[in-house]
N, C-alpha and C positions, 0 to 999 in steps of 0.2 A: 504494500500500500504506500509506503514511504517513497519507493521508486516512482510510482505513478504521480505522486504529488510533486516530486522534484522534476519529473519530465514535464508536467503541466506548467510549473514555474518557468522552466527553461523555454518552453514553447511560447509562453506569454512574453518573456524577455526578448526572444528572437522576433516575435511579432511587432513589438514596440520598435526594435531596431529597424525592421523592414519599413515601418511607417515613417520613421524619422529620417533615415539615411537614404539619400538619392544614390542610386547605383546598386542597391540591393533589391532584388525583385523575387517575388514568390507567386506561383500561379494559383495557389489555393491552400486551404487549411490542411489538406493531406500532405502536400509538399512541405508546408511549414512544420507539421508534426514530425515528418520523417527527417527533415533537416535537423530539427532539434534533437531527435534521437541519435542521429549520426554524430552530431557535435558532442553529445554526451558520451557516446562510445569512444570517440577519438580522444576526448579529454581524459577518459579513464584508462585508455590503453597506450596511445601513442605519445601523449603530452608528457608523462613522467620520463619516458625515454629521451625525448627531445630536451627536456630540462636538464637531465643528467649529462647529455653530450654537450650542452651549451653552458654548463655550470660556470666555467671561468668567465665567459662573456656576461652571464647573468650577474655574477658577483661584481664584475667591473662596472656594470651599469646599474648597480644597486637594485636589481630585480626588474628593471624596466624592459629588459629583453623578453620577459614573459609576455608582454603585450604583442610582440612580434610573433611569438609562438601561437598565441590565441588567434592572431590574424591568419597564420598559416592553416590552423584548424578550420577556420571559416572558408578559406580558399579551397582546401581539400574537399570540404563538404559540398561546395558549389560544383565541383567536378563529379562528385558521386551521386548527387540527388537531382533527378530530373524535375524541373519546375522551380528550382532554387538557383538563382543566378546572382553572381557578384561581379560588378564591372571591373574591378581592379583592386590593387593592394590597399589604396587609401580608403576606398569604400568599405573593404573588409576590416580595416583597422578601426575606423570610426564605429562601424556596426558592432564589432566585438567589444569595444569599450562601452557602448550603450547597453549591450546585452549583459555585460559583467555588472554594470551599475544597477540595472533593473533587477537582475537575478539576485544580487546582494541584498537589495532593499526588500524584495519579496521573501527571501529566505530568513530575514529577521523575524518574521511572523511564524516560522515553522520550527518546532522543536526537533532536535536530532532524534531519529528513530521513532518519531510520533506515529501512532497508528490511528489517530482520530480523524 
């Protein structure tokens, strides 16, 4: 149940990013939901590996390189999900920042491991 709640939060956050950022397009709610799921799966599997390999650069930039990694996750998702398109690096960068902010704010209202 917690997984579904997190997925819903990420879908809402991605939807807000799509609405705000020009250059990020989605063809429908199904594409939005699938893109949100793919981003979540990439963040759970590929992102830790990328952070490990870029650790010196991440330390040098005081963690700001993680924003670039989030952008790469968004660009990979746009290549994998039909109906979810990102026009370029900067659109993905801004969208990933909006998605992170909205997701953070929504997650403030959810307790870890909550089944309610």
